[in-house]
mmCIF file as gemmi writes it, N, C-alpha and C atoms, coordinates in Angstrom:
data_model
loop_
_atom_site.group_PDB
_atom_site.id
_atom_site.type_symbol
_atom_site.label_atom_id
_atom_site.label_alt_id
_atom_site.label_comp_id
_atom_site.label_asym_id
_atom_site.label_entity_id
_atom_site.label_seq_id
_atom_site.pdbx_PDB_ins_code
_atom_site.Cartn_x
_atom_site.Cartn_y
_atom_site.Cartn_z
_atom_site.occupancy
_atom_site.B_iso_or_equiv
_atom_site.pdbx_formal_charge
_atom_site.auth_seq_id
_atom_site.auth_asym_id
_atom_site.pdbx_PDB_model_num
ATOM 1 N N . UNK Axp A 1 ? -44.938 -16.201 -18.013 1 0 ? 1 A 1
ATOM 2 C CA . UNK Axp A 1 ? -45.099 -16.181 -16.571 1 0 ? 1 A 1
ATOM 3 C C . UNK Axp A 1 ? -45.837 -17.451 -16.16 1 0 ? 1 A 1
ATOM 4 N N . UNK Axp A 2 ? -45.288 -18.135 -15.167 1 0 ? 2 A 1
ATOM 5 C CA . UNK Axp A 2 ? -45.886 -19.367 -14.679 1 0 ? 2 A 1
ATOM 6 C C . UNK Axp A 2 ? -46.29 -19.172 -13.226 1 0 ? 2 A 1
ATOM 7 N N . UNK Axp A 3 ? -47.548 -19.388 -12.909 1 0 ? 3 A 1
ATOM 8 C CA . UNK Axp A 3 ? -48.064 -19.3 -11.541 1 0 ? 3 A 1
ATOM 9 C C . UNK Axp A 3 ? -47.743 -20.613 -10.842 1 0 ? 3 A 1
ATOM 10 N N . UNK Axp A 4 ? -46.922 -20.551 -9.792 1 0 ? 4 A 1
ATOM 11 C CA . UNK Axp A 4 ? -46.487 -21.754 -9.084 1 0 ? 4 A 1
ATOM 12 C C . UNK Axp A 4 ? -47.568 -22.262 -8.136 1 0 ? 4 A 1
ATOM 13 N N . UNK Axp A 5 ? -47.361 -23.476 -7.659 1 0 ? 5 A 1
ATOM 14 C CA . UNK Axp A 5 ? -48.293 -24.096 -6.728 1 0 ? 5 A 1
ATOM 15 C C . UNK Axp A 5 ? -47.523 -24.937 -5.719 1 0 ? 5 A 1
ATOM 16 N N . UNK Axp A 6 ? -47.823 -24.742 -4.434 1 0 ? 6 A 1
ATOM 17 C CA . UNK Axp A 6 ? -47.234 -25.574 -3.393 1 0 ? 6 A 1
ATOM 18 C C . UNK Axp A 6 ? -45.849 -25.182 -2.945 1 0 ? 6 A 1
ATOM 19 N N . UNK Axp A 7 ? -45.392 -23.979 -3.328 1 0 ? 7 A 1
ATOM 20 C CA . UNK Axp A 7 ? -44.055 -23.513 -2.941 1 0 ? 7 A 1
ATOM 21 C C . UNK Axp A 7 ? -44.115 -22.068 -2.447 1 0 ? 7 A 1
ATOM 22 N N . UNK Axp A 8 ? -43.012 -21.599 -1.879 1 0 ? 8 A 1
ATOM 23 C CA . UNK Axp A 8 ? -42.952 -20.23 -1.351 1 0 ? 8 A 1
ATOM 24 C C . UNK Axp A 8 ? -43.001 -19.174 -2.452 1 0 ? 8 A 1
ATOM 25 N N . UNK Axp A 9 ? -42.405 -19.463 -3.579 1 0 ? 9 A 1
ATOM 26 C CA . UNK Axp A 9 ? -42.426 -18.536 -4.707 1 0 ? 9 A 1
ATOM 27 C C . UNK Axp A 9 ? -43.832 -18.506 -5.299 1 0 ? 9 A 1
ATOM 28 N N . UNK Axp A 10 ? -44.325 -17.317 -5.626 1 0 ? 10 A 1
ATOM 29 C CA . UNK Axp A 10 ? -45.693 -17.214 -6.148 1 0 ? 10 A 1
ATOM 30 C C . UNK Axp A 10 ? -45.768 -17.325 -7.67 1 0 ? 10 A 1
ATOM 31 N N . UNK Axp A 11 ? -44.647 -17.045 -8.348 1 0 ? 11 A 1
ATOM 32 C CA . UNK Axp A 11 ? -44.637 -17.108 -9.811 1 0 ? 11 A 1
ATOM 33 C C . UNK Axp A 11 ? -43.191 -17.154 -10.301 1 0 ? 11 A 1
ATOM 34 N N . UNK Axp A 12 ? -43.039 -17.605 -11.549 1 0 ? 12 A 1
ATOM 35 C CA . UNK Axp A 12 ? -41.732 -17.627 -12.2 1 0 ? 12 A 1
ATOM 36 C C . UNK Axp A 12 ? -41.902 -16.989 -13.572 1 0 ? 12 A 1
ATOM 37 N N . UNK Axp A 13 ? -41.058 -16.018 -13.869 1 0 ? 13 A 1
ATOM 38 C CA . UNK Axp A 13 ? -41.038 -15.406 -15.195 1 0 ? 13 A 1
ATOM 39 C C . UNK Axp A 13 ? -39.766 -15.853 -15.9 1 0 ? 13 A 1
ATOM 40 N N . UNK Axp A 14 ? -39.878 -16.13 -17.188 1 0 ? 14 A 1
ATOM 41 C CA . UNK Axp A 14 ? -38.704 -16.532 -17.967 1 0 ? 14 A 1
ATOM 42 C C . UNK Axp A 14 ? -39.002 -16.347 -19.44 1 0 ? 14 A 1
ATOM 43 N N . UNK Axp A 15 ? -37.962 -16.428 -20.242 1 0 ? 15 A 1
ATOM 44 C CA . UNK Axp A 15 ? -38.094 -16.337 -21.695 1 0 ? 15 A 1
ATOM 45 C C . UNK Axp A 15 ? -37.43 -17.547 -22.325 1 0 ? 15 A 1
ATOM 46 N N . UNK Axp A 16 ? -37.968 -17.987 -23.448 1 0 ? 16 A 1
ATOM 47 C CA . UNK Axp A 16 ? -37.342 -19.03 -24.262 1 0 ? 16 A 1
ATOM 48 C C . UNK Axp A 16 ? -36.998 -18.422 -25.609 1 0 ? 16 A 1
ATOM 49 N N . UNK Axp A 17 ? -35.772 -18.647 -26.074 1 0 ? 17 A 1
ATOM 50 C CA . UNK Axp A 17 ? -35.403 -18.123 -27.388 1 0 ? 17 A 1
ATOM 51 C C . UNK Axp A 17 ? -35.807 -19.111 -28.486 1 0 ? 17 A 1
ATOM 52 N N . UNK Axp A 18 ? -35.459 -18.812 -29.713 1 0 ? 18 A 1
ATOM 53 C CA . UNK Axp A 18 ? -35.838 -19.651 -30.849 1 0 ? 18 A 1
ATOM 54 C C . UNK Axp A 18 ? -35.239 -21.052 -30.781 1 0 ? 18 A 1
ATOM 55 N N . UNK Axp A 19 ? -34.143 -21.193 -30.04 1 0 ? 19 A 1
ATOM 56 C CA . UNK Axp A 19 ? -33.491 -22.495 -29.89 1 0 ? 19 A 1
ATOM 57 C C . UNK Axp A 19 ? -33.948 -23.203 -28.616 1 0 ? 19 A 1
ATOM 58 N N . UNK Axp A 20 ? -35.006 -22.685 -28.001 1 0 ? 20 A 1
ATOM 59 C CA . UNK Axp A 20 ? -35.585 -23.221 -26.767 1 0 ? 20 A 1
ATOM 60 C C . UNK Axp A 20 ? -34.59 -23.233 -25.609 1 0 ? 20 A 1
ATOM 61 N N . UNK Axp A 21 ? -33.801 -22.159 -25.544 1 0 ? 21 A 1
ATOM 62 C CA . UNK Axp A 21 ? -32.897 -21.954 -24.419 1 0 ? 21 A 1
ATOM 63 C C . UNK Axp A 21 ? -33.537 -20.956 -23.463 1 0 ? 21 A 1
ATOM 64 N N . UNK Axp A 22 ? -33.287 -21.147 -22.172 1 0 ? 22 A 1
ATOM 65 C CA . UNK Axp A 22 ? -33.913 -20.357 -21.117 1 0 ? 22 A 1
ATOM 66 C C . UNK Axp A 22 ? -33.113 -19.089 -20.845 1 0 ? 22 A 1
ATOM 67 N N . UNK Axp A 23 ? -33.824 -17.975 -20.663 1 0 ? 23 A 1
ATOM 68 C CA . UNK Axp A 23 ? -33.185 -16.699 -20.348 1 0 ? 23 A 1
ATOM 69 C C . UNK Axp A 23 ? -34.052 -15.908 -19.371 1 0 ? 23 A 1
ATOM 70 N N . UNK Axp A 24 ? -33.398 -15.025 -18.638 1 0 ? 24 A 1
ATOM 71 C CA . UNK Axp A 24 ? -34.067 -14.038 -17.778 1 0 ? 24 A 1
ATOM 72 C C . UNK Axp A 24 ? -35.062 -14.649 -16.789 1 0 ? 24 A 1
ATOM 73 N N . UNK Axp A 25 ? -34.626 -15.675 -16.081 1 0 ? 25 A 1
ATOM 74 C CA . UNK Axp A 25 ? -35.489 -16.322 -15.091 1 0 ? 25 A 1
ATOM 75 C C . UNK Axp A 25 ? -35.571 -15.443 -13.852 1 0 ? 25 A 1
ATOM 76 N N . UNK Axp A 26 ? -36.797 -15.207 -13.399 1 0 ? 26 A 1
ATOM 77 C CA . UNK Axp A 26 ? -37.024 -14.42 -12.179 1 0 ? 26 A 1
ATOM 78 C C . UNK Axp A 26 ? -38.101 -15.104 -11.356 1 0 ? 26 A 1
ATOM 79 N N . UNK Axp A 27 ? -37.73 -15.509 -10.151 1 0 ? 27 A 1
ATOM 80 C CA . UNK Axp A 27 ? -38.689 -16.083 -9.214 1 0 ? 27 A 1
ATOM 81 C C . UNK Axp A 27 ? -39.262 -14.951 -8.378 1 0 ? 27 A 1
ATOM 82 N N . UNK Axp A 28 ? -40.538 -14.957 -8.133 1 0 ? 28 A 1
ATOM 83 C CA . UNK Axp A 28 ? -41.154 -13.978 -7.248 1 0 ? 28 A 1
ATOM 84 C C . UNK Axp A 28 ? -41.326 -14.646 -5.889 1 0 ? 28 A 1
ATOM 85 N N . UNK Axp A 29 ? -40.494 -14.196 -4.935 1 0 ? 29 A 1
ATOM 86 C CA . UNK Axp A 29 ? -40.488 -14.811 -3.615 1 0 ? 29 A 1
ATOM 87 C C . UNK Axp A 29 ? -39.634 -16.064 -3.622 1 0 ? 29 A 1
ATOM 88 N N . UNK Axp A 30 ? -39.727 -16.824 -2.549 1 0 ? 30 A 1
ATOM 89 C CA . UNK Axp A 30 ? -38.959 -18.062 -2.457 1 0 ? 30 A 1
ATOM 90 C C . UNK Axp A 30 ? -37.776 -17.927 -1.527 1 0 ? 30 A 1
ATOM 91 N N . UNK Axp A 31 ? -37.07 -19.019 -1.368 1 0 ? 31 A 1
ATOM 92 C CA . UNK Axp A 31 ? -35.917 -19.092 -0.468 1 0 ? 31 A 1
ATOM 93 C C . UNK Axp A 31 ? -34.749 -18.263 -1 1 0 ? 31 A 1
ATOM 94 N N . UNK Axp A 32 ? -33.817 -17.895 -0.124 1 0 ? 32 A 1
ATOM 95 C CA . UNK Axp A 32 ? -32.692 -17.038 -0.529 1 0 ? 32 A 1
ATOM 96 C C . UNK Axp A 32 ? -31.806 -17.633 -1.631 1 0 ? 32 A 1
ATOM 97 N N . UNK Axp A 33 ? -31.758 -18.956 -1.747 1 0 ? 33 A 1
ATOM 98 C CA . UNK Axp A 33 ? -30.89 -19.572 -2.758 1 0 ? 33 A 1
ATOM 99 C C . UNK Axp A 33 ? -31.525 -19.656 -4.148 1 0 ? 33 A 1
ATOM 100 N N . UNK Axp A 34 ? -32.775 -19.279 -4.278 1 0 ? 34 A 1
ATOM 101 C CA . UNK Axp A 34 ? -33.487 -19.379 -5.552 1 0 ? 34 A 1
ATOM 102 C C . UNK Axp A 34 ? -32.825 -18.579 -6.684 1 0 ? 34 A 1
ATOM 103 N N . UNK Axp A 35 ? -32.275 -17.385 -6.449 1 0 ? 35 A 1
ATOM 104 C CA . UNK Axp A 35 ? -31.58 -16.707 -7.557 1 0 ? 35 A 1
ATOM 105 C C . UNK Axp A 35 ? -30.435 -17.545 -8.138 1 0 ? 35 A 1
ATOM 106 N N . UNK Axp A 36 ? -29.852 -18.417 -7.327 1 0 ? 36 A 1
ATOM 107 C CA . UNK Axp A 36 ? -28.803 -19.31 -7.824 1 0 ? 36 A 1
ATOM 108 C C . UNK Axp A 36 ? -29.342 -20.277 -8.864 1 0 ? 36 A 1
ATOM 109 N N . UNK Axp A 37 ? -30.539 -20.772 -8.66 1 0 ? 37 A 1
ATOM 110 C CA . UNK Axp A 37 ? -31.173 -21.662 -9.635 1 0 ? 37 A 1
ATOM 111 C C . UNK Axp A 37 ? -31.372 -20.904 -10.953 1 0 ? 37 A 1
ATOM 112 N N . UNK Axp A 38 ? -31.837 -19.669 -10.857 1 0 ? 38 A 1
ATOM 113 C CA . UNK Axp A 38 ? -32.043 -18.857 -12.06 1 0 ? 38 A 1
ATOM 114 C C . UNK Axp A 38 ? -30.74 -18.693 -12.84 1 0 ? 38 A 1
ATOM 115 N N . UNK Axp A 39 ? -29.658 -18.444 -12.143 1 0 ? 39 A 1
ATOM 116 C CA . UNK Axp A 39 ? -28.363 -18.278 -12.829 1 0 ? 39 A 1
ATOM 117 C C . UNK Axp A 39 ? -27.869 -19.581 -13.437 1 0 ? 39 A 1
ATOM 118 N N . UNK Axp A 40 ? -28.109 -20.694 -12.748 1 0 ? 40 A 1
ATOM 119 C CA . UNK Axp A 40 ? -27.645 -21.987 -13.262 1 0 ? 40 A 1
ATOM 120 C C . UNK Axp A 40 ? -28.34 -22.4 -14.56 1 0 ? 40 A 1
ATOM 121 N N . UNK Axp A 41 ? -29.599 -22.046 -14.712 1 0 ? 41 A 1
ATOM 122 C CA . UNK Axp A 41 ? -30.316 -22.456 -15.928 1 0 ? 41 A 1
ATOM 123 C C . UNK Axp A 41 ? -30.217 -21.438 -17.061 1 0 ? 41 A 1
ATOM 124 N N . UNK Axp A 42 ? -29.637 -20.279 -16.814 1 0 ? 42 A 1
ATOM 125 C CA . UNK Axp A 42 ? -29.481 -19.249 -17.855 1 0 ? 42 A 1
ATOM 126 C C . UNK Axp A 42 ? -28.732 -19.828 -19.053 1 0 ? 42 A 1
ATOM 127 N N . UNK Axp A 43 ? -29.368 -19.781 -20.219 1 0 ? 43 A 1
ATOM 128 C CA . UNK Axp A 43 ? -28.757 -20.27 -21.455 1 0 ? 43 A 1
ATOM 129 C C . UNK Axp A 43 ? -28.865 -21.77 -21.651 1 0 ? 43 A 1
ATOM 130 N N . UNK Axp A 44 ? -29.437 -22.474 -20.7 1 0 ? 44 A 1
ATOM 131 C CA . UNK Axp A 44 ? -29.582 -23.927 -20.784 1 0 ? 44 A 1
ATOM 132 C C . UNK Axp A 44 ? -30.779 -24.27 -21.676 1 0 ? 44 A 1
ATOM 133 N N . UNK Axp A 45 ? -30.658 -25.358 -22.414 1 0 ? 45 A 1
ATOM 134 C CA . UNK Axp A 45 ? -31.786 -25.825 -23.203 1 0 ? 45 A 1
ATOM 135 C C . UNK Axp A 45 ? -32.903 -26.243 -22.252 1 0 ? 45 A 1
ATOM 136 N N . UNK Axp A 46 ? -34.132 -25.884 -22.597 1 0 ? 46 A 1
ATOM 137 C CA . UNK Axp A 46 ? -35.285 -26.152 -21.733 1 0 ? 46 A 1
ATOM 138 C C . UNK Axp A 46 ? -35.392 -27.634 -21.38 1 0 ? 46 A 1
ATOM 139 N N . UNK Axp A 47 ? -35.21 -28.509 -22.348 1 0 ? 47 A 1
ATOM 140 C CA . UNK Axp A 47 ? -35.322 -29.953 -22.084 1 0 ? 47 A 1
ATOM 141 C C . UNK Axp A 47 ? -34.284 -30.422 -21.062 1 0 ? 47 A 1
ATOM 142 N N . UNK Axp A 48 ? -33.099 -29.868 -21.113 1 0 ? 48 A 1
ATOM 143 C CA . UNK Axp A 48 ? -32.052 -30.226 -20.149 1 0 ? 48 A 1
ATOM 144 C C . UNK Axp A 48 ? -32.423 -29.734 -18.753 1 0 ? 48 A 1
ATOM 145 N N . UNK Axp A 49 ? -32.943 -28.515 -18.665 1 0 ? 49 A 1
ATOM 146 C CA . UNK Axp A 49 ? -33.362 -27.982 -17.37 1 0 ? 49 A 1
ATOM 147 C C . UNK Axp A 49 ? -34.483 -28.833 -16.787 1 0 ? 49 A 1
ATOM 148 N N . UNK Axp A 50 ? -35.427 -29.217 -17.603 1 0 ? 50 A 1
ATOM 149 C CA . UNK Axp A 50 ? -36.522 -30.074 -17.145 1 0 ? 50 A 1
ATOM 150 C C . UNK Axp A 50 ? -35.964 -31.377 -16.613 1 0 ? 50 A 1
ATOM 151 N N . UNK Axp A 51 ? -35.072 -31.985 -17.355 1 0 ? 51 A 1
ATOM 152 C CA . UNK Axp A 51 ? -34.478 -33.262 -16.944 1 0 ? 51 A 1
ATOM 153 C C . UNK Axp A 51 ? -33.782 -33.152 -15.588 1 0 ? 51 A 1
ATOM 154 N N . UNK Axp A 52 ? -33.077 -32.056 -15.379 1 0 ? 52 A 1
ATOM 155 C CA . UNK Axp A 52 ? -32.312 -31.884 -14.145 1 0 ? 52 A 1
ATOM 156 C C . UNK Axp A 52 ? -33.163 -31.469 -12.946 1 0 ? 52 A 1
ATOM 157 N N . UNK Axp A 53 ? -34.218 -30.693 -13.168 1 0 ? 53 A 1
ATOM 158 C CA . UNK Axp A 53 ? -34.974 -30.092 -12.066 1 0 ? 53 A 1
ATOM 159 C C . UNK Axp A 53 ? -36.248 -30.836 -11.685 1 0 ? 53 A 1
ATOM 160 N N . UNK Axp A 54 ? -36.812 -31.576 -12.625 1 0 ? 54 A 1
ATOM 161 C CA . UNK Axp A 54 ? -38.088 -32.248 -12.381 1 0 ? 54 A 1
ATOM 162 C C . UNK Axp A 54 ? -37.972 -33.229 -11.217 1 0 ? 54 A 1
ATOM 163 N N . UNK Axp A 55 ? -38.936 -33.147 -10.298 1 0 ? 55 A 1
ATOM 164 C CA . UNK Axp A 55 ? -39.005 -34.085 -9.189 1 0 ? 55 A 1
ATOM 165 C C . UNK Axp A 55 ? -38.253 -33.675 -7.936 1 0 ? 55 A 1
ATOM 166 N N . UNK Axp A 56 ? -37.533 -32.56 -7.971 1 0 ? 56 A 1
ATOM 167 C CA . UNK Axp A 56 ? -36.839 -32.091 -6.77 1 0 ? 56 A 1
ATOM 168 C C . UNK Axp A 56 ? -37.887 -31.66 -5.75 1 0 ? 56 A 1
ATOM 169 N N . UNK Axp A 57 ? -37.711 -32.108 -4.527 1 0 ? 57 A 1
ATOM 170 C CA . UNK Axp A 57 ? -38.648 -31.791 -3.459 1 0 ? 57 A 1
ATOM 171 C C . UNK Axp A 57 ? -38.053 -30.738 -2.535 1 0 ? 57 A 1
ATOM 172 N N . UNK Axp A 58 ? -38.906 -30.07 -1.782 1 0 ? 58 A 1
ATOM 173 C CA . UNK Axp A 58 ? -38.48 -29.097 -0.778 1 0 ? 58 A 1
ATOM 174 C C . UNK Axp A 58 ? -38.924 -29.651 0.574 1 0 ? 58 A 1
ATOM 175 N N . UNK Axp A 59 ? -38.001 -30.27 1.289 1 0 ? 59 A 1
ATOM 176 C CA . UNK Axp A 59 ? -38.349 -30.891 2.559 1 0 ? 59 A 1
ATOM 177 C C . UNK Axp A 59 ? -39.409 -31.956 2.349 1 0 ? 59 A 1
ATOM 178 N N . UNK Axp A 60 ? -40.509 -31.859 3.083 1 0 ? 60 A 1
ATOM 179 C CA . UNK Axp A 60 ? -41.588 -32.848 2.953 1 0 ? 60 A 1
ATOM 180 C C . UNK Axp A 60 ? -42.584 -32.486 1.849 1 0 ? 60 A 1
ATOM 181 N N . UNK Axp A 61 ? -42.444 -31.322 1.261 1 0 ? 61 A 1
ATOM 182 C CA . UNK Axp A 61 ? -43.338 -30.916 0.174 1 0 ? 61 A 1
ATOM 183 C C . UNK Axp A 61 ? -43.076 -31.785 -1.062 1 0 ? 61 A 1
ATOM 184 N N . UNK Axp A 62 ? -44.114 -32.092 -1.807 1 0 ? 62 A 1
ATOM 185 C CA . UNK Axp A 62 ? -43.925 -32.931 -2.996 1 0 ? 62 A 1
ATOM 186 C C . UNK Axp A 62 ? -43.334 -32.188 -4.191 1 0 ? 62 A 1
ATOM 187 N N . UNK Axp A 63 ? -43.102 -30.884 -4.053 1 0 ? 63 A 1
ATOM 188 C CA . UNK Axp A 63 ? -42.556 -30.068 -5.134 1 0 ? 63 A 1
ATOM 189 C C . UNK Axp A 63 ? -41.59 -29.047 -4.541 1 0 ? 63 A 1
ATOM 190 N N . UNK Axp A 64 ? -40.958 -28.291 -5.395 1 0 ? 64 A 1
ATOM 191 C CA . UNK Axp A 64 ? -40.007 -27.242 -4.988 1 0 ? 64 A 1
ATOM 192 C C . UNK Axp A 64 ? -40.01 -26.167 -6.057 1 0 ? 64 A 1
ATOM 193 N N . UNK Axp A 65 ? -39.329 -25.068 -5.795 1 0 ? 65 A 1
ATOM 194 C CA . UNK Axp A 65 ? -39.238 -24.02 -6.82 1 0 ? 65 A 1
ATOM 195 C C . UNK Axp A 65 ? -38.538 -24.54 -8.082 1 0 ? 65 A 1
ATOM 196 N N . UNK Axp A 66 ? -37.417 -25.283 -7.967 1 0 ? 66 A 1
ATOM 197 C CA . UNK Axp A 66 ? -36.833 -25.836 -9.192 1 0 ? 66 A 1
ATOM 198 C C . UNK Axp A 66 ? -37.791 -26.788 -9.923 1 0 ? 66 A 1
ATOM 199 N N . UNK Axp A 67 ? -38.51 -27.614 -9.18 1 0 ? 67 A 1
ATOM 200 C CA . UNK Axp A 67 ? -39.479 -28.52 -9.797 1 0 ? 67 A 1
ATOM 201 C C . UNK Axp A 67 ? -40.576 -27.72 -10.505 1 0 ? 67 A 1
ATOM 202 N N . UNK Axp A 68 ? -41.027 -26.638 -9.903 1 0 ? 68 A 1
ATOM 203 C CA . UNK Axp A 68 ? -42.045 -25.793 -10.528 1 0 ? 68 A 1
ATOM 204 C C . UNK Axp A 68 ? -41.52 -25.174 -11.825 1 0 ? 68 A 1
ATOM 205 N N . UNK Axp A 69 ? -40.257 -24.802 -11.862 1 0 ? 69 A 1
ATOM 206 C CA . UNK Axp A 69 ? -39.661 -24.266 -13.084 1 0 ? 69 A 1
ATOM 207 C C . UNK Axp A 69 ? -39.672 -25.347 -14.175 1 0 ? 69 A 1
ATOM 208 N N . UNK Axp A 70 ? -39.462 -26.59 -13.794 1 0 ? 70 A 1
ATOM 209 C CA . UNK Axp A 70 ? -39.459 -27.669 -14.791 1 0 ? 70 A 1
ATOM 210 C C . UNK Axp A 70 ? -40.825 -27.87 -15.429 1 0 ? 70 A 1
ATOM 211 N N . UNK Axp A 71 ? -41.867 -27.414 -14.76 1 0 ? 71 A 1
ATOM 212 C CA . UNK Axp A 71 ? -43.224 -27.584 -15.295 1 0 ? 71 A 1
ATOM 213 C C . UNK Axp A 71 ? -43.492 -26.592 -16.402 1 0 ? 71 A 1
């Protein structure tokens, strides 16, 4: 469980398997499209998800829910 900062979602729960692939991502709160992000990263290698999501902003905010997942 990761406690987010600076976004609408208050936390992100997820699992990593032995091959460092992401599973069962659940955002607590956040924008309506956030479940789509969870589905897109399902089964993705953590390093690939980090590469793709890191630095995404939400409007004028310096971070976003996808960026928080990359952390």
